[in-house]
Structures are given as structure tokens and as C-alpha cells.
N, C-alpha and C positions, 0 to 999 in steps of 0.2 A: 540514426538514433531518434527515438521518440521520447518526448517529455510530456507529462500530463500531471494534473492534480486531481485526486479523488476525494470526494466528501464521504467521511465515515463518522456519522453522528454519534456512534456509540463509544468513541474514544473518550476516556475520562481521566486517565492517570498514566504514570510512568510505566506501569506493568503493560498497559495497552501498547504504549510506544515500543517497548522491548519485544513484545510478542509479534506485533505486525512487522517491525523492521527485521527481526530475525527470520521470520517465515518467508518474507519477500526476498531478502538478500540471498537466500539459499537457491533461488531460481536461476537457472542458467540464462545469461543475457541481461540481468539487472545490473545497471551501472551505478544507480543511486536510488536510495529510498530514505525519505526523511518524514517522520511523523511530527505534526504540529498539534500538541494536545489542546491548547486553547482554541485554535481555529477548527479543530476536528477534521483536519485534512492530511492527506499523504501526498507528498511530492515524489514523482517517479521519473527516472530516466532509464530507458532500456533499449536493447537492441531490437531492430525491426523484425527479427526472426521470432521474437517472443510475443505472444498474443496478450492483449490487455485482459482478456477473460481469464487467463491462467493466473494473473496477478490477483484479480478480484477473487477467484476461487481460493487462493492461498490466504487471503485476508479473512474471507468468510469461514474458512476451515478453523481459524483461530477463535471464532465465535463473534465476529464483528459484522455488522450490516454495512454494506457499501451502497450509498445513495446514488452514486454515479459521479461523473466529472463535476468538479467544484466550479 
């Protein structure tokens, strides 16, 4: 299991939280995804079979910029 935190500076509201959490949770292998609006971060826990790039792509597909690990 891999855990990491991503910095997503374009997070600003509850809709952002719902969009990101929903998109990432749909990926096979994601154990936990939690968006922190004020910190503009995303905490992740996922299976080692899932690549971090796939998670970043899912977030970016929702229209948010990922700055990288927080």
C-alpha cells in the first residue's frame, strides 16, 4: 500500500472536493482519498498496482492542476 499527499492549488470549494474524491475513488486500487479544501491537498492511499500518474490524470481530467507531492 502506498500513501502520499498531492498539492492541488486549484481546490477552492466543496464541489472541488466532491469532483476529485469521486473521480479518484472510481479507480481500481484506491483505498482512501480525502481532499482538504483549506490546505488544497489530497491525501491518498492506494494499492501498489496502481500508478500515481493514473491518479493525477483522473484529477486533471476533472479540471484541476496537480502541483505534485505536498
